[in-house]
C-alpha positions in Angstrom: 137.4 91.2 92.2 139.2 92.8 88.6 136.7 91.0 86.0 132.9 92.2 86.2 130.4 90.5 86.9 126.9 90.4 86.2 124.1 90.5 89.1 120.5 91.0 90.6 118.5 90.3 87.1 115.5 91.6 86.9 112.3 91.3 84.6 110.3 94.3 84.2 111.5 95.4 87.4 110.7 92.4 89.5 112.6 88.8 90.5 111.4 86.0 88.6 108.1 87.6 88.1 105.0 84.7 87.7 102.0 85.6 85.5 103.0 88.3 83.2 100.8 89.2 80.7 103.4 91.8 78.9 104.2 90.5 75.3 107.7 92.1 75.4 109.1 91.9 78.8 112.0 94.5 79.2 115.5 92.7 81.5 118.0 94.7 83.4 120.9 93.9 85.6 124.1 95.4 87.9 127.3 95.0 87.2 129.9 93.9 90.1 133.2 95.2 89.9 136.1 96.8 92.1 137.7 98.7 89.0 136.8 102.1 89.4 135.6 103.4 86.0 134.2 100.3 84.4 131.4 100.2 81.8 129.6 98.3 79.6 129.9 98.0 76.0 128.1 95.1 74.7 125.9 92.5 76.1 123.9 89.5 75.4 121.0 88.0 76.4 119.7 84.3 76.3 116.0 83.0 76.8 114.9 79.7 76.9 111.3 77.6 77.3 112.1 75.8 80.4 111.4 72.2 80.2 113.2 70.4 82.9 116.2 71.7 85.0 117.9 74.6 84.0 120.4 73.1 81.7 121.4 75.9 78.8 123.6 73.3 76.9 120.3 70.8 76.5 118.0 73.9 75.5 119.9 74.5 73.0 119.9 71.4 71.5 116.7 70.9 71.8 115.8 73.8 70.1 113.9 75.6 73.4 115.8 78.8 72.6 113.2 81.7 72.6 115.8 84.6 71.7 119.5 84.5 71.7 120.3 88.5 71.2 123.6 87.5 70.3 126.5 90.5 70.7 124.8 93.8 71.2 126.8 96.6 70.8 125.4 98.9 74.3 125.6 100.5 76.9 122.5 99.7 78.2 121.8 97.3 81.4 118.3 98.3 82.2 115.1 97.9 79.8 116.8 95.7 77.2 113.5 93.9 75.8 112.6 90.6 75.0 112.5 90.4 70.8 112.6 86.4 70.5 109.9 84.5 69.4 105.9 84.9 70.5 105.6 84.1 74.3 102.9 81.2 74.9 100.0 81.3 78.2 101.7 79.8 81.3 104.9 79.2 80.2 108.1 79.5 82.2 111.1 81.4 80.3 114.5 81.3 81.6 117.0 84.0 81.0 121.1 85.0 81.6 123.4 87.3 80.6 127.2 88.2 79.9 128.7 91.4 78.7 131.7 92.6 77.9 133.4 95.8 79.3 135.4 98.7 78.6 138.7 96.7 78.8 137.3 94.3 76.0 137.0 91.3 78.7 133.6 89.1 78.8 131.9 88.5 81.9 130.9 85.3 82.7 127.2 84.1 82.2 124.8 85.2 84.8 123.4 83.1 87.0 119.6 82.0 85.5 116.5 84.1 86.5 113.4 83.1 84.8 109.6 85.1 83.8 106.5 83.2 83.8 103.6 84.2 81.3 100.2 84.5 82.6 96.7 84.2 80.6 97.7 85.7 77.8 94.0 85.9 76.4 90.6 85.2 77.1 90.4 82.4 74.8 93.1 80.7 77.0 90.9 80.1 79.7 88.8 77.4 80.6 87.4 78.5 83.8 84.0 80.4 84.8 83.3 82.7 87.2 81.9 81.1 90.0 79.8 81.9 93.0 77.6 80.9 95.5 74.0 79.9 94.1 71.8 82.5 95.2 68.7 80.3 96.0 70.8 78.6 98.7 73.3 81.4 99.7 72.1 85.0 99.9 74.3 86.9 97.1 74.2 90.3 99.7 75.5 88.2 102.8 78.2 89.9 104.7 79.6 86.7 106.1 82.5 85.8 103.6 82.4 82.9 101.0 83.9 79.8 101.0 84.4 77.4 97.9 85.9 74.5 97.4 86.5 71.3 95.4 88.5 68.4 95.5 90.9 66.9 92.9 92.8 63.8 92.1 96.6 63.9 90.8 98.3 61.4 88.5 101.2 59.5 90.4 103.7 61.1 88.4 106.0 63.5 89.5 104.5 66.9 89.5 107.2 69.3 87.2 105.6 72.3 87.5 102.3 73.8 89.4 101.0 77.1 89.0 97.6 78.6 90.1 95.9 81.8 88.2 93.3 83.4 90.6 91.5 85.9 90.8 88.1 87.5 92.3 85.4 89.9 92.1 86.1 90.9 95.8 89.1 90.2 97.9 90.1 86.8 98.1 92.9 84.3 100.2 93.6 80.8 98.9 93.9 77.3 100.9 95.8 74.0 99.2 95.3 70.7 100.9 94.3 73.0 104.3 97.9 75.6 104.2 97.6 79.3 102.9 99.0 79.9 99.6 101.4 82.2 99.2 101.6 85.4 101.5 100.3 88.1 99.6 97.1 90.0 101.6 93.6 91.9 99.3 94.4 90.4 96.2 93.6 91.2 93.2 94.3 94.4 94.4 92.9 97.5 93.2 92.6 98.7 89.9 89.7 100.0 87.7 87.7 97.0 87.6 85.7 97.6 85.0 88.1 97.6 82.3 91.4 96.4 84.3 91.4 93.4 86.2 94.6 91.3 87.8 95.3 88.1 88.0 97.7 86.3 90.6 100.1 83.9 89.8 101.3 81.2 92.2 103.8 78.2 92.3 102.3 75.5 94.1 104.6 72.8 92.8 106.1 72.2 96.4 102.7 71.8 98.2 101.5 69.2 95.6 105.0 67.4 95.3 104.8 67.2 99.3 101.5 65.4 99.6 102.3 62.0 100.9 100.2 60.0 98.9 99.5 62.0 94.9 97.0 60.1 93.9 94.7 60.6 97.0 92.3 63.6 96.4 93.5 67.3 97.7 91.2 70.1 97.8 91.5 73.6 96.7 89.8 76.5 98.4 88.9 80.1 98.8 87.6 82.7 100.7 86.0 86.1 99.7 85.3 88.6 100.5 84.3 92.5 99.9 87.1 94.6 99.5 87.1 97.3 97.1 84.7 95.4 94.6 81.9 96.0 96.9 82.2 97.6 99.6 81.7 101.4 100.6 83.9 104.3 99.5 84.2 107.6 101.0 82.5 110.0 103.5 79.5 109.8 100.9 79.1 105.9 102.1 78.8 104.7 98.1 79.3 101.3 97.9 78.7 98.6 95.5 80.1 100.7 92.6 81.4 97.8 90.5 78.9 94.8 91.3 77.0 93.3 93.9 78.2 89.9 94.0 81.5 88.1 94.5 83.1 85.6 92.4 86.1 83.5 91.9 87.9 82.7 88.8 90.5 80.2 89.2 92.6 77.7 87.4 95.6 75.2 88.7 97.7 74.4 85.8 100.0 71.0 87.0 102.7 70.0 84.5 103.9 66.3 85.1 107.4 65.7 84.4 106.2 63.3 81.4 105.2 66.5 79.9 101.5 65.7 80.1 99.3 68.5 81.7 96.2 68.8 83.9 94.1 72.1 84.8 91.7 72.3 88.1 89.4 74.8 87.3 86.6 76.8 88.7 83.2 75.7 86.6 79.8 75.2 88.5 77.8 71.7 87.4 79.4 68.6 87.9 83.5 69.8 88.8 82.5 69.6 92.5 82.6 73.1 93.5 81.0 74.0 96.5 80.4 76.8 98.5 79.4 77.6 102.5 79.4 81.2 104.2 82.8 81.3 106.9 83.6 82.5 110.5 84.1 85.9 109.1 80.9 87.3 109.8 81.7 90.8 108.2 84.8 92.1 106.9 84.8 95.8 105.5 88.3 98.2 104.5 86.6 100.7 106.5 85.2 99.5 109.5 87.0 96.1 110.3 86.0 92.6 110.8 83.7 90.6 113.4 85.1 86.8 113.5 83.7 84.1 115.2 86.3 81.3 115.9 83.5 78.9 116.9 82.3 78.4 113.2 85.5 77.4 111.5 86.0 74.1 110.1 89.1 71.9 110.8 91.2 72.9 107.6 88.2 74.3 105.9 89.5 73.6 102.5 90.9 70.1 102.6 88.6 66.8 102.7 89.0 65.7 106.1 85.3 66.5 106.9 81.8 66.1 106.0 81.0 68.5 103.4 77.8 67.4 103.0 76.3 71.1 104.3 77.7 73.0 101.5 75.8 74.5 99.2 76.2 74.6 95.6 77.6 77.2 93.2 76.7 78.8 90.1 78.0 80.3 86.9 78.4 84.4 87.1 78.4 86.4 84.0 81.5 88.6 84.0 84.1 89.5 81.1 87.0 87.6 80.7 88.7 90.1 78.5 89.9 93.0 81.2 91.9 90.5 83.1 95.6 91.4 83.1 98.7 90.2 85.3 100.1 91.7 88.4 101.7 94.9 87.4 103.1 95.6 90.8 104.7 94.3 93.8 102.2 92.6 96.1 100.4 93.7 99.4 102.7 91.9 102.5 103.0 92.2 105.8 106.4 93.8 106.0 107.3 94.3 109.4 106.0 93.4 112.8 106.1 96.0 115.9 105.7 94.9 119.5 103.8 97.2 121.8 105.9 99.4 123.9 103.3 100.2 126.7 100.6 99.2 127.8 98.3 102.8 129.1 95.6 102.6 131.4 93.7 105.9 130.2 92.0 108.7 132.2 88.8 107.0 131.3 90.0 103.9 132.5 90.6 102.1 129.5 93.2 99.5 128.5 95.3 100.9 125.6 98.5 99.4 123.4 100.7 101.9 122.3 102.8 100.7 119.1 105.2 103.1 118.9 104.8 104.0 115.6 101.8 105.4 113.7 101.6 102.7 111.2 98.9 101.0 109.0 98.2 97.3 108.7 96.5 94.9 111.6 97.5 93.5 115.2 97.9 90.1 115.7 97.1 88.2 119.1 96.9 85.5 120.7 94.2 84.8 123.8 93.3 82.1 125.9 89.6 82.3 126.9 86.3 80.2 127.6 84.6 79.5 123.9 82.0 82.4 122.8 84.1 84.9 125.1 83.9 88.0 123.0 86.8 90.7 122.7 87.3 93.7 120.7 90.2 96.0 119.1 89.4 99.3 118.0 91.9 101.4 116.0 93.3 105.2 116.8 96.1 107.2 115.4 96.3 109.5 118.3 95.2 110.4 121.8 93.1 113.6 123.4 94.0 116.0 125.1 93.3 113.9 128.5 94.9 111.3 127.2 92.2 109.3 126.5 91.6 106.9 123.0 90.4 109.2 120.2 88.7 108.2 117.0 86.6 111.8 116.3 89.6 112.1 113.0 87.9 108.4 111.9 84.8 110.1 110.8 82.4 107.3 110.0 85.0 104.3 109.6 85.0 102.0 112.8 88.4 100.5 112.6 87.3 97.6 114.8 88.1 93.8 115.5 85.8 91.3 117.4 86.8 88.2 117.7 84.7 85.6 119.4 86.7 82.7 120.8 86.4 79.1 120.0 87.8 77.8 123.7 90.4 75.5 124.7 94.0 76.0 123.7 95.2 79.3 122.9 94.7 80.5 119.8 95.8 83.4 117.7 93.7 85.6 115.4 94.7 88.6 113.0 92.2 89.5 110.5 92.4 88.8 106.8 90.6 91.2 104.7 90.7 94.7 106.5 93.3 96.9 107.8 93.6 99.6 110.0 95.5 103.3 110.2 96.6 103.1 113.9 99.4 103.6 116.3 97.3 103.0 119.6 94.6 100.0 120.3 91.8 100.0 122.5 91.0 96.7 124.0 88.0 95.4 125.5 87.2 92.0 126.9 90.7 90.6 126.9 91.8 88.3 130.4 94.0 90.6 132.5 96.8 91.1 133.0 97.4 92.2 129.8 100.5 90.4 128.4 102.2 93.1 125.7 103.9 90.0 124.2 100.3 88.8 123.1 100.2 91.1 120.6 102.2 92.1 117.6 101.4 95.3 115.1 102.0 93.5 111.5 103.1 96.2 109.3 101.2 95.8 105.8 101.7 97.9 102.3 102.8 97.1 98.5 106.4 95.3 98.8 108.2 98.4 97.4 112.0 97.4 97.8 113.8 100.0 100.1 116.1 102.4 97.6 116.6 105.7 99.6 118.3 106.6 102.7 119.3 110.2 103.9 120.7 111.9 106.9 122.3 114.8 108.8 123.7 116.4 111.7 120.4 117.6 112.8 118.1 114.9 114.3 115.3 116.2 114.3 115.7 116.6 110.1 116.4 112.6 110.2 113.3 112.1 112.6 111.5 114.1 109.5 112.9 111.8 107.1 111.6 108.3 109.1 108.6 110.1 109.4 108.3 110.3 105.2 108.9 106.9 105.0 106.5 105.5 107.2 103.7 107.9 105.5 104.8 106.3 102.5 104.8 103.0 103.8 101.1 103.7 105.2 99.4 104.9 102.1 101.2 103.1 99.3 98.9 99.8 99.9 98.4 98.7 96.2 97.2 102.6 95.5 98.5 106.0 96.6 95.9 107.0 99.0 95.4 110.5 100.7 95.0 108.4 104.5 95.2 105.0 105.7 92.2 105.4 108.4 89.4 107.5 108.2 86.4 106.7 105.5 88.3 108.0 102.7 91.9 106.4 101.7 91.4 107.5 98.0 94.1 107.5 95.3 94.1 111.5 95.2 95.7 112.5 92.2 96.8 115.5 94.1 98.9 114.1 96.3 100.4 111.8 94.4 101.8 114.1 91.8 103.5 116.5 94.5 105.0 113.2 96.5 106.5 111.2 93.3 109.7 112.1 93.2 110.6 111.8 96.8 108.8 108.6 96.8 111.2 107.6 94.1 114.1 108.4 96.1 112.8 106.3 99.0 111.6 103.3 97.5 111.3 101.5 94.1 108.1 102.4 93.0 108.2 102.2 89.1 105.4 99.0 88.5 103.2 100.5 91.5 102.7 104.3 89.4 102.7 102.3 86.1 99.9 100.1 87.3 98.3 103.5 89.0 99.1 105.0 85.9 97.0 102.5 83.4 94.2 103.0 86.0 94.5 106.7 85.5 94.4 106.6 81.6 91.4 103.8 81.7 89.2 106.2 84.2 90.4 109.5 82.1 87.0 111.1 80.6 86.9 111.5 76.6 87.2 115.0 76.9 91.0 114.1 78.7 89.4 115.4 81.7 91.2 113.4 85.3 88.7 112.4 87.8 90.4 113.9 91.5 90.9 110.4 92.4 91.9 107.6 91.2 90.7 104.3 90.7 88.0 107.1 90.0 85.0 106.3 92.8 83.8 109.8 93.2 80.9 111.8 91.6 80.8 113.0 88.3 81.9 116.3 89.7 84.7 115.4 91.2 87.3 116.0 87.9 90.1 118.1 86.5 91.3 120.3 89.1 94.7 121.9 88.1 97.7 120.0 90.4 95.3 117.3 90.3 95.1 116.2 86.8 98.5 117.3 86.0 99.2 113.9 88.0 98.6 112.5 84.0 101.6 114.2 82.6 103.9 114.7 85.9 103.6 111.0 87.5 104.3 109.6 84.3 107.5 111.5 83.4 108.7 111.4 86.4 108.9 108.0 86.3 111.0 108.2 83.1 113.6 110.5 84.8 114.0 108.4 88.3 113.9 105.0 86.1 114.7 106.0 82.2 111.9 104.1 81.8 110.7 105.3 78.0 108.0 102.6 77.7 106.0 104.5 80.8 105.7 107.7 78.3 104.6 105.7 75.2 101.9 104.4 76.7 100.7 107.0 78.7 101.3 109.5 75.8 97.5 109.8 74.6 96.8 110.3 77.8 99.2 113.0 78.5 98.2 114.8 75.5 94.8 114.1 76.2 95.1 116.0 79.2 96.9 119.4 78.0 94.6 119.6 75.7 91.6 119.0 77.6 93.1 122.3 79.5 93.5 124.1 76.3 89.8 123.7 75.5 89.0 125.5 79.0 89.1 129.0 79.9 87.3 132.0 78.1 91.2 132.4 76.4 92.9 129.6 74.9 96.2 129.9 76.9 94.8 130.7 80.4 93.1 128.7 82.8 90.7 131.0 84.0 87.5 128.6 84.9 86.0 125.6 86.4 86.5 124.2 89.9 89.8 123.8 91.6 91.2 122.9 94.7 93.5 125.7 95.1 96.5 126.1 97.1 94.8 123.6 99.6 94.6 124.1 103.4 97.3 126.4 102.5 97.8 128.4 105.7 96.9 132.1 103.8 93.6 131.2 103.5 90.6 132.8 104.9 89.0 132.2 107.7 87.2 128.9 107.4 88.3 128.0 104.1 90.3 125.5 103.2 91.5 126.9 100.0 94.8 129.4 100.2 94.9 133.0 99.2 97.1 132.4 95.9 94.6 132.7 92.6 93.2 129.6 91.3 94.0 130.8 87.7 97.3 132.0 88.9 97.7 128.7 89.9 95.7 126.7 87.0 97.7 128.6 84.3 101.4 128.0 85.8 100.0 124.1 85.9 98.9 124.3 82.3 102.5 125.7 81.2 104.2 122.8 83.1 102.5 120.0 81.5 102.7 121.6 78.4 106.2 121.6 78.5 106.5 118.2 79.6 104.5 116.9 77.1 106.8 118.6 74.4 109.6 117.2 76.3 107.7 113.6 76.0 107.0 114.0 72.4 111.1 114.8 71.9 112.0 111.6 73.8 109.3 109.4 71.6 110.7 111.0 68.5 107.3 112.9 67.6 109.2 115.7 66.3 105.9 117.2 65.2 104.2 116.9 67.9 107.1 118.4 70.0 107.6 121.3 68.2 103.6 121.7 68.6 103.7 121.9 72.3 107.0 124.1 72.4 104.9 126.6 70.4 102.0 126.6 73.2 104.2 126.6 76.0 106.1 129.5 74.9 102.1 131.2 74.4 101.5 130.2 77.7 104.3 131.5 79.2 103.5 134.9 77.0 99.7 134.7 78.5 101.1 133.7 81.8 103.6 136.8 82.0 100.9 139.3 80.3 98.2 138.4 82.9 99.8 137.8 86.2 103.0 140.0 85.8 103.2 144.1 85.9 104.8 146.2 83.7 107.9 146.8 86.4 108.3 142.7 86.8 106.0 142.2 90.3 104.2 139.4 90.1 100.2 139.6 90.9 99.1 137.2 93.5 101.5 138.6 96.6 101.5 134.6 98.1 104.3 132.3 98.8 103.1 129.9 96.9 102.6 132.7 93.4 106.2 133.0 93.8 107.6 129.5 94.2 105.0 128.5 91.5 106.4 131.3 88.8 110.1 130.1 90.2 109.5 126.3 89.9 107.8 126.3 86.5 110.3 128.7 84.8 107.6 131.7 84.3 109.4 134.3 84.8 113.1 135.8 83.3 116.1 137.7 84.2 115.4 140.4 86.5 112.1 139.5 86.8 113.0 136.1 88.1 115.5 137.8 90.4 112.9 140.4 91.8 110.5 137.2 92.3 112.9 134.8 94.4 113.9 138.1 96.2 110.1 138.5 97.2 109.6 135.0 98.1 112.8 135.4 100.5 111.4 138.4 101.6 108.0 136.9 102.1 109.7 133.7 104.5 111.9 136.5 107.0 109.0 138.1 107.1 107.0 135.5 108.3 109.8 135.1 111.1 111.3 132.0 108.8 107.8 130.0 108.5 105.6 129.1 105.6 102.3 130.0 104.4 101.9 127.6 102.0 99.9 124.9 101.0 99.7 121.1 99.3 100.3 123.0 96.0 103.2 125.3 96.8 105.0 123.3 99.9 106.9 120.8 97.9 108.6 123.4 95.6 109.1 126.0 98.4 112.8 124.8 99.2 113.6 124.1 96.4 113.5 127.3 94.5 114.8 129.0 97.2 118.2 126.7 97.1 117.9 127.2 93.2 117.8 131.2 94.0 120.3 131.8 95.8 118.9 131.3 99.2 119.9 127.6 100.4 120.1 129.2 103.2 117.1 130.5 104.0 115.7 126.7 103.0 118.0 125.1 105.3 116.6 127.7 108.0 112.8 127.4 107.3 113.2 123.0 107.2 114.8 123.4 111.0 112.0 125.8 111.8 110.4 124.1 115.0 107.6 126.3 116.0 104.6 126.5 114.2 103.5 126.2 111.4 106.7 124.0 110.6 107.5 120.4 109.5 109.5 120.0 112.6 106.5 121.2 115.0 104.4 118.1 114.6 107.8 115.7 115.4 107.9 118.0 119.0 104.2 117.1 119.2 104.9 113.1 119.1 104.4 112.8 114.9 105.9 109.7 113.1 104.2 109.8 110.3 103.7 113.4 107.9 100.3 114.7 109.6 97.3 116.9 107.0 97.3 120.2 108.7 100.2 121.6 110.2 98.7 121.9 113.2 96.8 118.5 113.7 97.5 118.9 117.2 98.2 122.5 119.0 100.2 123.1 121.8 97.8 122.7 124.2 97.2 119.1 123.0 93.9 120.2 121.3 93.0 119.1 117.5 92.5 121.1 114.3 89.3 119.5 113.9 87.5 116.0 113.7 86.1 117.2 110.1 89.3 116.3 107.9 92.4 115.7 110.5 94.9 113.2 109.6 98.0 112.0 111.2 99.3 109.9 108.1 99.0 112.0 105.2 102.3 112.6 102.5 101.6 115.6 100.8 103.9 117.3 102.9 106.4 114.9 102.7 107.7 116.0 99.8 110.2 117.8 101.2 112.2 115.1 101.0 112.9 115.2 97.7 114.7 118.4 98.6 116.4 117.0 101.1 117.9 113.8 98.8 118.6 116.5 96.4 119.5 119.7 97.4 121.0 119.1 100.6 122.4 115.8 100.0 123.4 116.6 96.4 122.4 113.7 94.9 120.7 114.4 91.8 120.3 113.1 88.2 120.9 114.7 84.4 117.4 114.8 82.7 119.1 114.4 79.5 120.3 110.7 80.2 117.8 109.6 82.3 117.3 107.4 85.4 120.4 108.2 87.2 122.6 106.3 83.9 124.5 110.3 84.4 124.5 111.5 87.8 124.6 115.0 88.9 126.2 115.5 92.1 125.5 119.2 94.0 126.5 118.2 97.6 125.6 122.0 99.0 127.4 122.6 102.7 126.2 126.0 102.7 123.9 125.8 105.6 124.3 125.3 109.4 124.7 121.8 109.4 127.6 120.3 109.7 127.4 116.9 107.9 124.8 115.2 105.5 124.3 112.3 103.4 122.1 110.3 101.1 122.2 107.2 99.4 120.3 105.7 96.6 119.8 102.1 94.8 119.7 103.5 91.5 118.7 100.9 88.7 122.6 100.7 88.2 123.6 100.3 91.7 124.5 102.4 95.2 125.0 105.8 94.9 126.3 108.1 97.3 126.6 111.9 98.0 127.7 113.1 101.3 129.6 116.0 103.0 130.8 117.1 106.2 132.3 120.2 107.4 135.5 120.2 109.5 136.2 122.9 112.6 139.0 124.0 110.1 136.5 125.3 106.9 137.8 122.1 105.1 134.7 120.4 104.0 134.9 116.5 102.9 132.8 115.2 100.2 132.4 111.4 100.3 131.1 110.0 96.6 130.3 106.3 95.4 129.0 105.9 91.7 128.2 102.1 90.7 129.7 100.7 87.5 128.2 101.7 83.7 127.6 105.0 85.2 129.3 108.7 84.8 128.5 111.6 87.1 129.5 115.6 87.2 130.4 117.0 90.7 129.6 120.2 91.0 131.5 122.3 94.1 130.7 125.8 94.6 133.0 128.3 96.7 136.2 126.7 95.8 137.8 129.6 94.6 141.0 129.8 96.0 140.9 126.9 97.5 142.5 123.8 97.0 140.8 120.7 95.9 142.0 117.3 96.6 140.9 113.9 95.0 141.4 110.9 97.2 144.6 113.4 98.9 145.9 114.0 94.8 145.3 116.8 92.4 142.3 115.8 90.7 144.0 115.8 86.6 146.3 113.2 88.5 143.6 110.9 90.1 140.7 112.1 86.8 143.4 112.3 83.8 141.3 115.8 83.1 141.6 119.4 84.4 138.6 120.5 86.3 136.1 122.8 84.5 135.3 125.7 86.2 131.9 127.6 84.5 131.3 131.0 84.5 129.8 131.0 87.5 133.1 129.7 89.7 131.2 126.3 90.0 134.2 123.8 89.6 132.9 120.8 87.6 134.8 117.2 88.1 133.8 114.6 85.5 133.9 110.9 87.3 133.6 107.5 86.5 132.2 104.6 89.1 133.8 104.3 91.8 134.6 105.4 95.3 136.3 108.9 95.4 136.8 111.4 98.8 137.1 115.3 97.4 138.4 117.7 100.3 138.3 121.3 99.5 140.4 123.4 101.9 
């Protein structure tokens, strides 16, 4: 295939999204060709309103084109912004792309993709918020609410039908007795007072599938408390946003002849009715209680007498806070079968799913009516092999189900999720058949993007554990843990892990959504709450390394995806945070006051303390410098030259103040801890001979600890990076491969399948660190995944040309590993960086680059050795002589394509 093809069209990162309320959506595409070095030099995008079949000739003749960019001389193929006429509410738009390549050839038009707008303003809504009438159904009832109404269609063919829905609480929809969509826990968790997402569902086929269009149809919703009303955290705070569940819904029906019909949620004469459902209680921490004997036969259909249903009433609640969905939906992404059925020493029956996961258990049972069964969920077994729930604290994590009787019935909870590997069964008929159970893995449906493997199988297992930890905790917000009475969006955890997260999965829309909530919940003085959405007491805010998520996270998304808009949207939040820090302390340039979590869970902490030994003012000032440097870079990217100079100057003065305060005249760093050394090196706070001494001191500290770390949440993510960057890559690899406590691999020997909160969450004798704070699915220490990709396999990016438009490959075989390989599906396509060491000393490098990108391959230790590209001299293949820089590094410039490079 010599010609260039346009593939994988995306709008705001998503494939054919519905309900967008972005006024200027952006498009992206990938190029497909087998020609090495291929790149785009121009593009053309056409956008048309969708009326009837996707016929572009008809669209042009009927003046339905909303935008034709014409030929645009540009190599941009991501974040190409729509610049057409103003979009309309509830309208589908088609788009297609063609490109010109560097050979002057024009591609065929791509396949047609589309996006559909939501309701773009509060005034576009005709629906009201509805809730069961308070005089007829208890507004504080624990049971789920059922809301329904019937409606009729015209006999004309439905061209397109879309439901727009949201809720105060979480909801599921049915249309004519069938579930609408497959997403869970809608509308998700946002800062509800300021931002509430609306979901859009295409139900055209469901309505056209009805046998008689003129017959009555029924639409309904089930409502549970969810994050809106449910309790939060170990203090059991609840009803933080409101105390009544409500539904807002519109069904937009467009017929072939151009006429339209809207079915909307309203009280009064519109026929909406309410009832309490068979889900008697549903809580995100405690689980769900369900009595199947109370089920209606297809509760949202019209095939039964609804005389017992109650009235609804209007609830006054704002609509200006409504927004379209901003990330992928929460879904079941995998199903796991139990690996065994265990009979514990205590005589309990326990399923082992073989993997610590987040989601729910689906089960089938045949038992007499009224039989009640229970499922309790836990992460680990105790020292004796018994079921252990101590680390869940007050979260019950149980499902209680009462059978309706008769034929085999199947159940899965709808309004709660659990974090677990083990499930204790009570009341189930014996013998237990494991095929009757399945663990349904649930998280935001991010697209997998990264892969890493090497010659050490334990490091490969570590990488798998990191991925599972991300899956378990990226459920609409980046939570700290998914099992106990917490599950909150801790800012510190998110910022240390975000670069690793962006390798493993496509997380740009996920973090864009969460960061908008961070900005929404940010204090007027620029302070940042410790968890987002903010539900903690007022005192929990603005710790260094936690609040810095306001700056580090948007900058990281910009680097990984080339997304300048996230910097534009978060800029006020970013500068607000830096200015907040600037106003703290008794000196402008040192942050030496306030509450800080410090090097949380550092192993050098004092007895009975969670905080490591690194001085909090050193950590705070180091992050002050780092965030200021990123704000200066952000201002430069956005063309804010005055701000760029202002923050560059501020950064320089902070670095000098750090040096004056924390570095002795002889070049020694105060705070002789691994984390102190790490932060000084990672944030470029030391230079020259002082930098060398600090790096040597860090390496000596690791050696002195017999190749162990003593760092906590703040130091650990950067530890191996700074060792590799400062001439101690061999020590970094030894440290990563350490198997004794404390180490990343210790937990694997203890059976871990996710990342632990504590290095010794389970001690060698099988006892536990504590009940109080001991999660076995806590991704923060999984931040080492970033180092595996970038430093070991060598797959990195050029900060000056972000989003992997220009790739930097720095593979490092200088270690005891014999091979390593990373693969990443970038916005432009697949990137591969791998290396293998042969017994004869030869090193072979595997490289793959997508079209429309370039790369720089940097190879060290090549002096006096032969370098071949595809078995030929580099100049013969690349058309240019390699560059040897002053450090003896061989630099090869590469275009797209596949290469094999050998050094012997």
